[in-house]
Predicted model as a PDB file, atoms N, CA, C, CB and O in Angstrom, pLDDT in the B-factor column:
MODEL        1                                                                  
ATOM      1  N   MET A   1     133.563  -3.150 217.110  1.00 73.00           N  
ATOM      2  CA  MET A   1     132.174  -3.264 217.507  1.00 73.00           C  
ATOM      3  C   MET A   1     132.062  -3.577 218.995  1.00 73.00           C  
ATOM      4  CB  MET A   1     131.472  -4.338 216.683  1.00 73.00           C  
ATOM      5  O   MET A   1     131.161  -3.086 219.676  1.00 73.00           O  
ATOM      6  N   THR A   2     132.977  -4.391 219.490  1.00 76.00           N  
ATOM      7  CA  THR A   2     132.953  -4.756 220.908  1.00 76.00           C  
ATOM      8  C   THR A   2     133.086  -3.522 221.788  1.00 76.00           C  
ATOM      9  CB  THR A   2     134.075  -5.754 221.228  1.00 76.00           C  
ATOM     10  O   THR A   2     132.395  -3.395 222.798  1.00 76.00           O  
ATOM     11  N   LEU A   3     133.976  -2.613 221.404  1.00 71.00           N  
ATOM     12  CA  LEU A   3     134.164  -1.402 222.204  1.00 71.00           C  
ATOM     13  C   LEU A   3     132.913  -0.533 222.199  1.00 71.00           C  
ATOM     14  CB  LEU A   3     135.356  -0.601 221.682  1.00 71.00           C  
ATOM     15  O   LEU A   3     132.566   0.059 223.221  1.00 71.00           O  
ATOM     16  N   ILE A   4     132.237  -0.454 221.065  1.00 77.00           N  
ATOM     17  CA  ILE A   4     131.003   0.336 220.982  1.00 77.00           C  
ATOM     18  C   ILE A   4     129.940  -0.274 221.893  1.00 77.00           C  
ATOM     19  CB  ILE A   4     130.486   0.408 219.515  1.00 77.00           C  
ATOM     20  O   ILE A   4     129.277   0.443 222.643  1.00 77.00           O  
ATOM     21  N   LEU A   5     129.780  -1.589 221.829  1.00 83.00           N  
ATOM     22  CA  LEU A   5     128.789  -2.250 222.676  1.00 83.00           C  
ATOM     23  C   LEU A   5     129.149  -2.114 224.155  1.00 83.00           C  
ATOM     24  CB  LEU A   5     128.668  -3.731 222.297  1.00 83.00           C  
ATOM     25  O   LEU A   5     128.272  -1.920 224.997  1.00 83.00           O  
ATOM     26  N   ARG A   6     130.422  -2.216 224.463  1.00 80.00           N  
ATOM     27  CA  ARG A   6     130.856  -2.048 225.849  1.00 80.00           C  
ATOM     28  C   ARG A   6     130.559  -0.619 226.326  1.00 80.00           C  
ATOM     29  CB  ARG A   6     132.371  -2.365 225.986  1.00 80.00           C  
ATOM     30  O   ARG A   6     130.078  -0.415 227.441  1.00 80.00           O  
ATOM     31  N   GLY A   7     130.848   0.352 225.479  1.00 78.00           N  
ATOM     32  CA  GLY A   7     130.541   1.741 225.830  1.00 78.00           C  
ATOM     33  C   GLY A   7     129.060   1.949 226.074  1.00 78.00           C  
ATOM     34  O   GLY A   7     128.676   2.637 227.020  1.00 78.00           O  
ATOM     35  N   ARG A   8     128.220   1.357 225.224  1.00 83.00           N  
ATOM     36  CA  ARG A   8     126.769   1.476 225.413  1.00 83.00           C  
ATOM     37  C   ARG A   8     126.351   0.844 226.737  1.00 83.00           C  
ATOM     38  CB  ARG A   8     126.011   0.810 224.241  1.00 83.00           C  
ATOM     39  O   ARG A   8     125.504   1.383 227.451  1.00 83.00           O  
ATOM     40  N   ARG A   9     126.948  -0.297 227.058  1.00 85.00           N  
ATOM     41  CA  ARG A   9     126.613  -0.976 228.318  1.00 85.00           C  
ATOM     42  C   ARG A   9     126.980  -0.114 229.514  1.00 85.00           C  
ATOM     43  CB  ARG A   9     127.331  -2.331 228.411  1.00 85.00           C  
ATOM     44  O   ARG A   9     126.305  -0.149 230.543  1.00 85.00           O  
ATOM     45  N   PHE A  10     128.042   0.656 229.377  1.00 84.00           N  
ATOM     46  CA  PHE A  10     128.465   1.550 230.455  1.00 84.00           C  
ATOM     47  C   PHE A  10     127.695   2.865 230.466  1.00 84.00           C  
ATOM     48  CB  PHE A  10     129.942   1.832 230.337  1.00 84.00           C  
ATOM     49  O   PHE A  10     127.903   3.696 231.350  1.00 84.00           O  
ATOM     50  N   GLY A  11     126.808   3.061 229.494  1.00 86.00           N  
ATOM     51  CA  GLY A  11     125.982   4.256 229.463  1.00 86.00           C  
ATOM     52  C   GLY A  11     126.551   5.394 228.639  1.00 86.00           C  
ATOM     53  O   GLY A  11     126.057   6.519 228.724  1.00 86.00           O  
ATOM     54  N   PHE A  12     127.583   5.128 227.839  1.00 83.00           N  
ATOM     55  CA  PHE A  12     128.171   6.167 227.009  1.00 83.00           C  
ATOM     56  C   PHE A  12     127.429   6.267 225.686  1.00 83.00           C  
ATOM     57  CB  PHE A  12     129.659   5.892 226.770  1.00 83.00           C  
ATOM     58  O   PHE A  12     126.956   5.266 225.148  1.00 83.00           O  
ATOM     59  N   SER A  13     127.334   7.485 225.169  1.00 84.00           N  
ATOM     60  CA  SER A  13     126.792   7.683 223.834  1.00 84.00           C  
ATOM     61  C   SER A  13     127.853   7.268 222.821  1.00 84.00           C  
ATOM     62  CB  SER A  13     126.348   9.165 223.616  1.00 84.00           C  
ATOM     63  O   SER A  13     129.015   7.064 223.171  1.00 84.00           O  
ATOM     64  N   LEU A  14     127.446   7.149 221.574  1.00 80.00           N  
ATOM     65  CA  LEU A  14     128.406   6.812 220.529  1.00 80.00           C  
ATOM     66  C   LEU A  14     129.478   7.894 220.425  1.00 80.00           C  
ATOM     67  CB  LEU A  14     127.691   6.630 219.175  1.00 80.00           C  
ATOM     68  O   LEU A  14     130.658   7.600 220.230  1.00 80.00           O  
ATOM     69  N   GLU A  15     129.052   9.143 220.558  1.00 82.00           N  
ATOM     70  CA  GLU A  15     130.003  10.264 220.516  1.00 82.00           C  
ATOM     71  C   GLU A  15     131.036  10.154 221.641  1.00 82.00           C  
ATOM     72  CB  GLU A  15     129.253  11.609 220.618  1.00 82.00           C  
ATOM     73  O   GLU A  15     132.218  10.429 221.435  1.00 82.00           O  
ATOM     74  N   GLU A  16     130.589   9.757 222.810  1.00 80.00           N  
ATOM     75  CA  GLU A  16     131.506   9.613 223.944  1.00 80.00           C  
ATOM     76  C   GLU A  16     132.421   8.395 223.782  1.00 80.00           C  
ATOM     77  CB  GLU A  16     130.714   9.499 225.249  1.00 80.00           C  
ATOM     78  O   GLU A  16     133.509   8.353 224.355  1.00 80.00           O  
ATOM     79  N   THR A  17     131.979   7.412 223.005  1.00 79.00           N  
ATOM     80  CA  THR A  17     132.757   6.196 222.805  1.00 79.00           C  
ATOM     81  C   THR A  17     133.887   6.397 221.792  1.00 79.00           C  
ATOM     82  CB  THR A  17     131.847   5.068 222.347  1.00 79.00           C  
ATOM     83  O   THR A  17     134.856   5.637 221.795  1.00 79.00           O  
ATOM     84  N   CYS A  18     133.778   7.402 220.932  1.00 77.00           N  
ATOM     85  CA  CYS A  18     134.797   7.642 219.910  1.00 77.00           C  
ATOM     86  C   CYS A  18     136.215   7.742 220.480  1.00 77.00           C  
ATOM     87  CB  CYS A  18     134.470   8.907 219.158  1.00 77.00           C  
ATOM     88  O   CYS A  18     137.130   7.154 219.904  1.00 77.00           O  
ATOM     89  N   PRO A  19     136.435   8.458 221.584  1.00 72.00           N  
ATOM     90  CA  PRO A  19     137.798   8.482 222.136  1.00 72.00           C  
ATOM     91  C   PRO A  19     138.322   7.089 222.486  1.00 72.00           C  
ATOM     92  CB  PRO A  19     137.837   9.359 223.373  1.00 72.00           C  
ATOM     93  O   PRO A  19     139.517   6.829 222.350  1.00 72.00           O  
ATOM     94  N   TRP A  20     137.449   6.200 222.933  1.00 69.00           N  
ATOM     95  CA  TRP A  20     137.871   4.825 223.232  1.00 69.00           C  
ATOM     96  C   TRP A  20     138.368   4.144 221.968  1.00 69.00           C  
ATOM     97  CB  TRP A  20     136.711   4.016 223.854  1.00 69.00           C  
ATOM     98  O   TRP A  20     139.379   3.442 221.977  1.00 69.00           O  
ATOM     99  N   LEU A  21     137.628   4.368 220.868  1.00 73.00           N  
ATOM    100  CA  LEU A  21     138.020   3.759 219.606  1.00 73.00           C  
ATOM    101  C   LEU A  21     139.379   4.273 219.151  1.00 73.00           C  
ATOM    102  CB  LEU A  21     136.969   4.030 218.535  1.00 73.00           C  
ATOM    103  O   LEU A  21     140.231   3.504 218.708  1.00 73.00           O  
ATOM    104  N   LEU A  22     139.569   5.582 219.267  1.00 74.00           N  
ATOM    105  CA  LEU A  22     140.845   6.171 218.865  1.00 74.00           C  
ATOM    106  C   LEU A  22     141.989   5.638 219.713  1.00 74.00           C  
ATOM    107  CB  LEU A  22     140.786   7.694 218.968  1.00 74.00           C  
ATOM    108  O   LEU A  22     143.064   5.334 219.197  1.00 74.00           O  
ATOM    109  N   ILE A  23     141.760   5.527 220.986  1.00 73.00           N  
ATOM    110  CA  ILE A  23     142.799   4.999 221.878  1.00 73.00           C  
ATOM    111  C   ILE A  23     143.118   3.558 221.504  1.00 73.00           C  
ATOM    112  CB  ILE A  23     142.351   5.085 223.362  1.00 73.00           C  
ATOM    113  O   ILE A  23     144.281   3.159 221.453  1.00 73.00           O  
ATOM    114  N   HIS A  24     142.077   2.791 221.244  1.00 65.00           N  
ATOM    115  CA  HIS A  24     142.282   1.384 220.891  1.00 65.00           C  
ATOM    116  C   HIS A  24     143.085   1.267 219.599  1.00 65.00           C  
ATOM    117  CB  HIS A  24     140.929   0.657 220.745  1.00 65.00           C  
ATOM    118  O   HIS A  24     143.983   0.432 219.497  1.00 65.00           O  
ATOM    119  N   GLU A  25     142.762   2.105 218.608  1.00 70.00           N  
ATOM    120  CA  GLU A  25     143.423   2.038 217.310  1.00 70.00           C  
ATOM    121  C   GLU A  25     144.862   2.546 217.359  1.00 70.00           C  
ATOM    122  CB  GLU A  25     142.639   2.833 216.294  1.00 70.00           C  
ATOM    123  O   GLU A  25     145.732   2.012 216.672  1.00 70.00           O  
ATOM    124  N   THR A  26     145.113   3.573 218.166  1.00 72.00           N  
ATOM    125  CA  THR A  26     146.434   4.220 218.151  1.00 72.00           C  
ATOM    126  C   THR A  26     147.251   3.926 219.398  1.00 72.00           C  
ATOM    127  CB  THR A  26     146.274   5.713 218.002  1.00 72.00           C  
ATOM    128  O   THR A  26     148.381   4.398 219.522  1.00 72.00           O  
ATOM    129  N   ARG A  27     146.703   3.165 220.310  1.00 70.00           N  
ATOM    130  CA  ARG A  27     147.290   2.898 221.617  1.00 70.00           C  
ATOM    131  C   ARG A  27     147.307   4.143 222.488  1.00 70.00           C  
ATOM    132  CB  ARG A  27     148.697   2.358 221.460  1.00 70.00           C  
ATOM    133  O   ARG A  27     147.843   4.123 223.596  1.00 70.00           O  
ATOM    134  N   GLY A  28     146.728   5.216 221.995  1.00 67.00           N  
ATOM    135  CA  GLY A  28     146.468   6.399 222.799  1.00 67.00           C  
ATOM    136  C   GLY A  28     147.665   7.268 223.107  1.00 67.00           C  
ATOM    137  O   GLY A  28     148.776   6.799 223.353  1.00 67.00           O  
ATOM    138  N   THR A  29     147.388   8.534 223.081  1.00 77.00           N  
ATOM    139  CA  THR A  29     148.355   9.507 223.551  1.00 77.00           C  
ATOM    140  C   THR A  29     148.040   9.788 225.008  1.00 77.00           C  
ATOM    141  CB  THR A  29     148.325  10.816 222.694  1.00 77.00           C  
ATOM    142  O   THR A  29     146.987   9.400 225.513  1.00 77.00           O  
ATOM    143  N   SER A  30     148.935  10.446 225.660  1.00 80.00           N  
ATOM    144  CA  SER A  30     148.680  10.797 227.069  1.00 80.00           C  
ATOM    145  C   SER A  30     147.414  11.637 227.201  1.00 80.00           C  
ATOM    146  CB  SER A  30     149.881  11.561 227.664  1.00 80.00           C  
ATOM    147  O   SER A  30     146.635  11.446 228.135  1.00 80.00           O  
ATOM    148  N   ALA A  31     147.210  12.559 226.276  1.00 73.00           N  
ATOM    149  CA  ALA A  31     146.017  13.405 226.330  1.00 73.00           C  
ATOM    150  C   ALA A  31     144.748  12.577 226.142  1.00 73.00           C  
ATOM    151  CB  ALA A  31     146.091  14.504 225.261  1.00 73.00           C  
ATOM    152  O   ALA A  31     143.750  12.805 226.826  1.00 73.00           O  
ATOM    153  N   GLN A  32     144.785  11.609 225.212  1.00 75.00           N  
ATOM    154  CA  GLN A  32     143.618  10.754 224.996  1.00 75.00           C  
ATOM    155  C   GLN A  32     143.335   9.918 226.234  1.00 75.00           C  
ATOM    156  CB  GLN A  32     143.830   9.843 223.775  1.00 75.00           C  
ATOM    157  O   GLN A  32     142.184   9.768 226.644  1.00 75.00           O  
ATOM    158  N   LEU A  33     144.371   9.386 226.815  1.00 79.00           N  
ATOM    159  CA  LEU A  33     144.187   8.554 227.997  1.00 79.00           C  
ATOM    160  C   LEU A  33     143.655   9.358 229.174  1.00 79.00           C  
ATOM    161  CB  LEU A  33     145.496   7.886 228.377  1.00 79.00           C  
ATOM    162  O   LEU A  33     142.808   8.873 229.924  1.00 79.00           O  
ATOM    163  N   ARG A  34     144.142  10.578 229.343  1.00 81.00           N  
ATOM    164  CA  ARG A  34     143.622  11.446 230.418  1.00 81.00           C  
ATOM    165  C   ARG A  34     142.156  11.767 230.170  1.00 81.00           C  
ATOM    166  CB  ARG A  34     144.446  12.759 230.517  1.00 81.00           C  
ATOM    167  O   ARG A  34     141.350  11.775 231.101  1.00 81.00           O  
ATOM    168  N   ALA A  35     141.809  12.033 228.909  1.00 79.00           N  
ATOM    169  CA  ALA A  35     140.409  12.324 228.575  1.00 79.00           C  
ATOM    170  C   ALA A  35     139.538  11.117 228.886  1.00 79.00           C  
ATOM    171  CB  ALA A  35     140.266  12.718 227.084  1.00 79.00           C  
ATOM    172  O   ALA A  35     138.435  11.263 229.411  1.00 79.00           O  
ATOM    173  N   LEU A  36     140.024   9.940 228.568  1.00 81.00           N  
ATOM    174  CA  LEU A  36     139.266   8.723 228.848  1.00 81.00           C  
ATOM    175  C   LEU A  36     139.084   8.530 230.349  1.00 81.00           C  
ATOM    176  CB  LEU A  36     139.968   7.503 228.241  1.00 81.00           C  
ATOM    177  O   LEU A  36     137.999   8.153 230.792  1.00 81.00           O  
ATOM    178  N   VAL A  37     140.117   8.781 231.130  1.00 87.00           N  
ATOM    179  CA  VAL A  37     140.010   8.644 232.586  1.00 87.00           C  
ATOM    180  C   VAL A  37     138.972   9.624 233.125  1.00 87.00           C  
ATOM    181  CB  VAL A  37     141.386   8.884 233.265  1.00 87.00           C  
ATOM    182  O   VAL A  37     138.154   9.260 233.971  1.00 87.00           O  
ATOM    183  N   GLY A  38     139.002  10.856 232.643  1.00 88.00           N  
ATOM    184  CA  GLY A  38     138.011  11.841 233.086  1.00 88.00           C  
ATOM    185  C   GLY A  38     136.604  11.441 232.714  1.00 88.00           C  
ATOM    186  O   GLY A  38     135.687  11.566 233.525  1.00 88.00           O  
ATOM    187  N   LEU A  39     136.421  10.958 231.493  1.00 87.00           N  
ATOM    188  CA  LEU A  39     135.107  10.514 231.041  1.00 87.00           C  
ATOM    189  C   LEU A  39     134.629   9.330 231.880  1.00 87.00           C  
ATOM    190  CB  LEU A  39     135.147  10.134 229.548  1.00 87.00           C  
ATOM    191  O   LEU A  39     133.470   9.281 232.293  1.00 87.00           O  
ATOM    192  N   ALA A  40     135.520   8.389 232.126  1.00 89.00           N  
ATOM    193  CA  ALA A  40     135.159   7.226 232.937  1.00 89.00           C  
ATOM    194  C   ALA A  40     134.808   7.637 234.367  1.00 89.00           C  
ATOM    195  CB  ALA A  40     136.307   6.208 232.949  1.00 89.00           C  
ATOM    196  O   ALA A  40     133.855   7.114 234.944  1.00 89.00           O  
ATOM    197  N   ASP A  41     135.565   8.562 234.936  1.00 95.00           N  
ATOM    198  CA  ASP A  41     135.271   9.027 236.297  1.00 95.00           C  
ATOM    199  C   ASP A  41     133.881   9.654 236.384  1.00 95.00           C  
ATOM    200  CB  ASP A  41     136.330  10.039 236.756  1.00 95.00           C  
ATOM    201  O   ASP A  41     133.136   9.392 237.328  1.00 95.00           O  
ATOM    202  N   ARG A  42     133.534  10.481 235.397  1.00 92.00           N  
ATOM    203  CA  ARG A  42     132.200  11.105 235.391  1.00 92.00           C  
ATOM    204  C   ARG A  42     131.106  10.048 235.243  1.00 92.00           C  
ATOM    205  CB  ARG A  42     132.092  12.141 234.249  1.00 92.00           C  
ATOM    206  O   ARG A  42     130.081  10.114 235.921  1.00 92.00           O  
ATOM    207  N   GLN A  43     131.324   9.082 234.364  1.00 91.00           N  
ATOM    208  CA  GLN A  43     130.308   8.054 234.157  1.00 91.00           C  
ATOM    209  C   GLN A  43     130.176   7.153 235.382  1.00 91.00           C  
ATOM    210  CB  GLN A  43     130.644   7.215 232.923  1.00 91.00           C  
ATOM    211  O   GLN A  43     129.071   6.749 235.742  1.00 91.00           O  
ATOM    212  N   LEU A  44     131.292   6.841 236.014  1.00 95.00           N  
ATOM    213  CA  LEU A  44     131.232   6.040 237.244  1.00 95.00           C  
ATOM    214  C   LEU A  44     130.419   6.754 238.319  1.00 95.00           C  
ATOM    215  CB  LEU A  44     132.652   5.745 237.766  1.00 95.00           C  
ATOM    216  O   LEU A  44     129.621   6.126 239.015  1.00 95.00           O  
ATOM    217  N   ALA A  45     130.617   8.057 238.455  1.00 97.00           N  
ATOM    218  CA  ALA A  45     129.849   8.826 239.442  1.00 97.00           C  
ATOM    219  C   ALA A  45     128.355   8.775 239.105  1.00 97.00           C  
ATOM    220  CB  ALA A  45     130.343  10.300 239.493  1.00 97.00           C  
ATOM    221  O   ALA A  45     127.517   8.616 239.993  1.00 97.00           O  
ATOM    222  N   GLN A  46     128.031   8.912 237.814  1.00 94.00           N  
ATOM    223  CA  GLN A  46     126.627   8.863 237.391  1.00 94.00           C  
ATOM    224  C   GLN A  46     126.029   7.481 237.660  1.00 94.00           C  
ATOM    225  CB  GLN A  46     126.501   9.215 235.892  1.00 94.00           C  
ATOM    226  O   GLN A  46     124.914   7.379 238.171  1.00 94.00           O  
ATOM    227  N   LEU A  47     126.750   6.436 237.324  1.00 94.00           N  
ATOM    228  CA  LEU A  47     126.246   5.081 237.563  1.00 94.00           C  
ATOM    229  C   LEU A  47     126.057   4.808 239.051  1.00 94.00           C  
ATOM    230  CB  LEU A  47     127.199   4.047 236.963  1.00 94.00           C  
ATOM    231  O   LEU A  47     125.109   4.127 239.443  1.00 94.00           O  
ATOM    232  N   ARG A  48     126.949   5.335 239.875  1.00 97.00           N  
ATOM    233  CA  ARG A  48     126.801   5.150 241.327  1.00 97.00           C  
ATOM    234  C   ARG A  48     125.565   5.881 241.849  1.00 97.00           C  
ATOM    235  CB  ARG A  48     128.060   5.651 242.066  1.00 97.00           C  
ATOM    236  O   ARG A  48     124.860   5.368 242.717  1.00 97.00           O  
ATOM    237  N   ARG A  49     125.301   7.085 241.318  1.00 97.00           N  
ATOM    238  CA  ARG A  49     124.085   7.804 241.720  1.00 97.00           C  
ATOM    239  C   ARG A  49     122.850   7.020 241.306  1.00 97.00           C  
ATOM    240  CB  ARG A  49     124.051   9.219 241.100  1.00 97.00           C  
ATOM    241  O   ARG A  49     121.894   6.916 242.074  1.00 97.00           O  
ATOM    242  N   GLN A  50     122.863   6.470 240.099  1.00 96.00           N  
ATOM    243  CA  GLN A  50     121.728   5.678 239.635  1.00 96.00           C  
ATOM    244  C   GLN A  50     121.553   4.436 240.499  1.00 96.00           C  
ATOM    245  CB  GLN A  50     121.913   5.281 238.165  1.00 96.00           C  
ATOM    246  O   GLN A  50     120.433   4.085 240.868  1.00 96.00           O  
ATOM    247  N   ARG A  51     122.654   3.776 240.817  1.00 97.00           N  
ATOM    248  CA  ARG A  51     122.586   2.574 241.661  1.00 97.00           C  
ATOM    249  C   ARG A  51     122.002   2.914 243.024  1.00 97.00           C  
ATOM    250  CB  ARG A  51     123.984   1.940 241.825  1.00 97.00           C  
ATOM    251  O   ARG A  51     121.155   2.182 243.536  1.00 97.00           O  
ATOM    252  N   ASP A  52     122.448   4.020 243.616  1.00 98.00           N  
ATOM    253  CA  ASP A  52     121.930   4.428 244.914  1.00 98.00           C  
ATOM    254  C   ASP A  52     120.428   4.685 244.844  1.00 98.00           C  
ATOM    255  CB  ASP A  52     122.659   5.677 245.410  1.00 98.00           C  
ATOM    256  O   ASP A  52     119.688   4.319 245.758  1.00 98.00           O  
ATOM    257  N   GLY A  53     119.977   5.318 243.755  1.00 97.00           N  
ATOM    258  CA  GLY A  53     118.552   5.564 243.585  1.00 97.00           C  
ATOM    259  C   GLY A  53     117.758   4.276 243.453  1.00 97.00           C  
ATOM    260  O   GLY A  53     116.674   4.150 244.023  1.00 97.00           O  
ATOM    261  N   VAL A  54     118.286   3.332 242.713  1.00 97.00           N  
ATOM    262  CA  VAL A  54     117.618   2.037 242.548  1.00 97.00           C  
ATOM    263  C   VAL A  54     117.587   1.290 243.876  1.00 97.00           C  
ATOM    264  CB  VAL A  54     118.330   1.186 241.468  1.00 97.00           C  
ATOM    265  O   VAL A  54     116.565   0.705 244.234  1.00 97.00           O  
ATOM    266  N   GLU A  55     118.696   1.306 244.608  1.00 98.00           N  
ATOM    267  CA  GLU A  55     118.731   0.612 245.899  1.00 98.00           C  
ATOM    268  C   GLU A  55     117.721   1.219 246.868  1.00 98.00           C  
ATOM    269  CB  GLU A  55     120.144   0.670 246.504  1.00 98.00           C  
ATOM    270  O   GLU A  55     117.078   0.490 247.623  1.00 98.00           O  
ATOM    271  N   THR A  56     117.576   2.526 246.856  1.00 98.00           N  
ATOM    272  CA  THR A  56     116.593   3.186 247.706  1.00 98.00           C  
ATOM    273  C   THR A  56     115.177   2.771 247.304  1.00 98.00           C  
ATOM    274  CB  THR A  56     116.749   4.715 247.624  1.00 98.00           C  
ATOM    275  O   THR A  56     114.352   2.457 248.161  1.00 98.00           O  
ATOM    276  N   ALA A  57     114.902   2.773 246.007  1.00 98.00           N  
ATOM    277  CA  ALA A  57     113.571   2.386 245.522  1.00 98.00           C  
ATOM    278  C   ALA A  57     113.262   0.928 245.880  1.00 98.00           C  
ATOM    279  CB  ALA A  57     113.475   2.591 243.993  1.00 98.00           C  
ATOM    280  O   ALA A  57     112.141   0.609 246.277  1.00 98.00           O  
ATOM    281  N   VAL A  58     114.250   0.052 245.738  1.00 98.00           N  
ATOM    282  CA  VAL A  58     114.051  -1.368 246.077  1.00 98.00           C  
ATOM    283  C   VAL A  58     113.746  -1.507 247.565  1.00 98.00           C  
ATOM    284  CB  VAL A  58     115.307  -2.211 245.702  1.00 98.00           C  
ATOM    285  O   VAL A  58     112.834  -2.243 247.942  1.00 98.00           O  
ATOM    286  N   ALA A  59     114.488  -0.816 248.405  1.00 98.00           N  
ATOM    287  CA  ALA A  59     114.263  -0.913 249.850  1.00 98.00           C  
ATOM    288  C   ALA A  59     112.873  -0.396 250.221  1.00 98.00           C  
ATOM    289  CB  ALA A  59     115.343  -0.125 250.617  1.00 98.00           C  
ATOM    290  O   ALA A  59     112.184  -1.002 251.042  1.00 98.00           O  
ATOM    291  N   GLU A  60     112.460   0.717 249.620  1.00 97.00           N  
ATOM    292  CA  GLU A  60     111.133   1.270 249.920  1.00 97.00           C  
ATOM    293  C   GLU A  60     110.026   0.330 249.452  1.00 97.00           C  
ATOM    294  CB  GLU A  60     110.964   2.647 249.259  1.00 97.00           C  
ATOM    295  O   GLU A  60     109.054   0.104 250.174  1.00 97.00           O  
ATOM    296  N   LEU A  61     110.171  -0.216 248.251  1.00 97.00           N  
ATOM    297  CA  LEU A  61     109.156  -1.127 247.734  1.00 97.00           C  
ATOM    298  C   LEU A  61     109.115  -2.418 248.546  1.00 97.00           C  
ATOM    299  CB  LEU A  61     109.420  -1.439 246.261  1.00 97.00           C  
ATOM    300  O   LEU A  61     108.038  -2.956 248.802  1.00 97.00           O  
ATOM    301  N   GLN A  62     110.272  -2.914 248.949  1.00 97.00           N  
ATOM    302  CA  GLN A  62     110.315  -4.125 249.774  1.00 97.00           C  
ATOM    303  C   GLN A  62     109.614  -3.888 251.102  1.00 97.00           C  
ATOM    304  CB  GLN A  62     111.770  -4.570 250.014  1.00 97.00           C  
ATOM    305  O   GLN A  62     108.870  -4.744 251.579  1.00 97.00           O  
ATOM    306  N   SER A  63     109.852  -2.724 251.696  1.00 96.00           N  
ATOM    307  CA  SER A  63     109.214  -2.388 252.959  1.00 96.00           C  
ATOM    308  C   SER A  63     107.694  -2.310 252.804  1.00 96.00           C  
ATOM    309  CB  SER A  63     109.762  -1.064 253.492  1.00 96.00           C  
ATOM    310  O   SER A  63     106.950  -2.835 253.633  1.00 96.00           O  
ATOM    311  N   LEU A  64     107.246  -1.659 251.749  1.00 95.00           N  
ATOM    312  CA  LEU A  64     105.805  -1.559 251.487  1.00 95.00           C  
ATOM    313  C   LEU A  64     105.203  -2.942 251.277  1.00 95.00           C  
ATOM    314  CB  LEU A  64     105.536  -0.670 250.255  1.00 95.00           C  
ATOM    315  O   LEU A  64     104.140  -3.259 251.813  1.00 95.00           O  
ATOM    316  N   ARG A  65     105.890  -3.755 250.496  1.00 94.00           N  
ATOM    317  CA  ARG A  65     105.420  -5.111 250.239  1.00 94.00           C  
ATOM    318  C   ARG A  65     105.346  -5.922 251.521  1.00 94.00           C  
ATOM    319  CB  ARG A  65     106.328  -5.805 249.235  1.00 94.00           C  
ATOM    320  O   ARG A  65     104.367  -6.629 251.756  1.00 94.00           O  
ATOM    321  N   ASP A  66     106.376  -5.824 252.350  1.00 95.00           N  
ATOM    322  CA  ASP A  66     106.414  -6.581 253.594  1.00 95.00           C  
ATOM    323  C   ASP A  66     105.293  -6.149 254.539  1.00 95.00           C  
ATOM    324  CB  ASP A  66     107.771  -6.412 254.274  1.00 95.00           C  
ATOM    325  O   ASP A  66     104.649  -6.989 255.168  1.00 95.00           O  
ATOM    326  N   ARG A  67     105.064  -4.841 254.638  1.00 94.00           N  
ATOM    327  CA  ARG A  67     103.965  -4.355 255.498  1.00 94.00           C  
ATOM    328  C   ARG A  67     102.631  -4.837 254.990  1.00 94.00           C  
ATOM    329  CB  ARG A  67     103.964  -2.825 255.574  1.00 94.00           C  
ATOM    330  O   ARG A  67     101.767  -5.223 255.777  1.00 94.00           O  
ATOM    331  N   ALA A  68     102.448  -4.820 253.670  1.00 93.00           N  
ATOM    332  CA  ALA A  68     101.185  -5.279 253.089  1.00 93.00           C  
ATOM    333  C   ALA A  68     100.989  -6.777 253.347  1.00 93.00           C  
ATOM    334  CB  ALA A  68     101.149  -4.986 251.569  1.00 93.00           C  
ATOM    335  O   ALA A  68      99.892  -7.216 253.692  1.00 93.00           O  
ATOM    336  N   ALA A  69     102.045  -7.540 253.179  1.00 93.00           N  
ATOM    337  CA  ALA A  69     101.954  -8.992 253.394  1.00 93.00           C  
ATOM    338  C   ALA A  69     101.661  -9.303 254.851  1.00 93.00           C  
ATOM    339  CB  ALA A  69     103.254  -9.690 252.959  1.00 93.00           C  
ATOM    340  O   ALA A  69     100.903 -10.226 255.149  1.00 93.00           O  
ATOM    341  N   ALA A  70     102.250  -8.546 255.756  1.00 94.00           N  
ATOM    342  CA  ALA A  70     102.046  -8.788 257.197  1.00 94.00           C  
ATOM    343  C   ALA A  70     100.641  -8.403 257.639  1.00 94.00           C  
ATOM    344  CB  ALA A  70     103.075  -8.006 258.019  1.00 94.00           C  
ATOM    345  O   ALA A  70     100.096  -9.003 258.566  1.00 94.00           O  
ATOM    346  N   SER A  71     100.055  -7.415 256.989  1.00 90.00           N  
ATOM    347  CA  SER A  71      98.724  -6.972 257.412  1.00 90.00           C  
ATOM    348  C   SER A  71      97.625  -7.890 256.915  1.00 90.00           C  
ATOM    349  CB  SER A  71      98.465  -5.567 256.925  1.00 90.00           C  
ATOM    350  O   SER A  71      96.538  -7.942 257.491  1.00 90.00           O  
ATOM    351  N   GLY A  72      97.911  -8.614 255.842  1.00 79.00           N  
ATOM    352  CA  GLY A  72      96.897  -9.509 255.294  1.00 79.00           C  
ATOM    353  C   GLY A  72      95.857  -8.792 254.452  1.00 79.00           C  
ATOM    354  O   GLY A  72      95.035  -9.434 253.798  1.00 79.00           O  
ATOM    355  N   ASP A  73      95.888  -7.480 254.463  1.00 65.00           N  
ATOM    356  CA  ASP A  73      94.956  -6.696 253.645  1.00 65.00           C  
ATOM    357  C   ASP A  73      95.615  -6.347 252.328  1.00 65.00           C  
ATOM    358  CB  ASP A  73      94.504  -5.409 254.384  1.00 65.00           C  
ATOM    359  O   ASP A  73      96.803  -6.024 252.310  1.00 65.00           O  
ATOM    360  N   PRO A  74      94.887  -6.401 251.229  1.00 58.00           N  
ATOM    361  CA  PRO A  74      95.470  -5.984 249.940  1.00 58.00           C  
ATOM    362  C   PRO A  74      95.771  -4.489 249.962  1.00 58.00           C  
ATOM    363  CB  PRO A  74      94.511  -6.323 248.761  1.00 58.00           C  
ATOM    364  O   PRO A  74      95.047  -3.703 250.572  1.00 58.00           O  
ATOM    365  N   VAL A  75      96.825  -4.123 249.301  1.00 52.00           N  
ATOM    366  CA  VAL A  75      97.228  -2.710 249.229  1.00 52.00           C  
ATOM    367  C   VAL A  75      96.511  -2.047 248.113  1.00 52.00           C  
ATOM    368  CB  VAL A  75      98.737  -2.559 249.046  1.00 52.00           C  
ATOM    369  O   VAL A  75      96.705  -0.855 247.876  1.00 52.00           O  
TER     370      VAL A  75                                                      
ENDMDL                                                                          
END                                                                             
């Protein structure tokens, strides 16, 4: 169950988490481990893109908020 919850936290679907379960149960074959590395690399890239988008949105909203606060006029 821990592996499933960890996979969900990382943004993996249950279907994508199955290879993790198999690796955990069997200690993994080289092919399973390579598949897991590839899956993790793709998910890491996706999470980094999402993080960059969130950081951009936070910076833009902070800037808007700061300008509004400095002007004294409600936005």
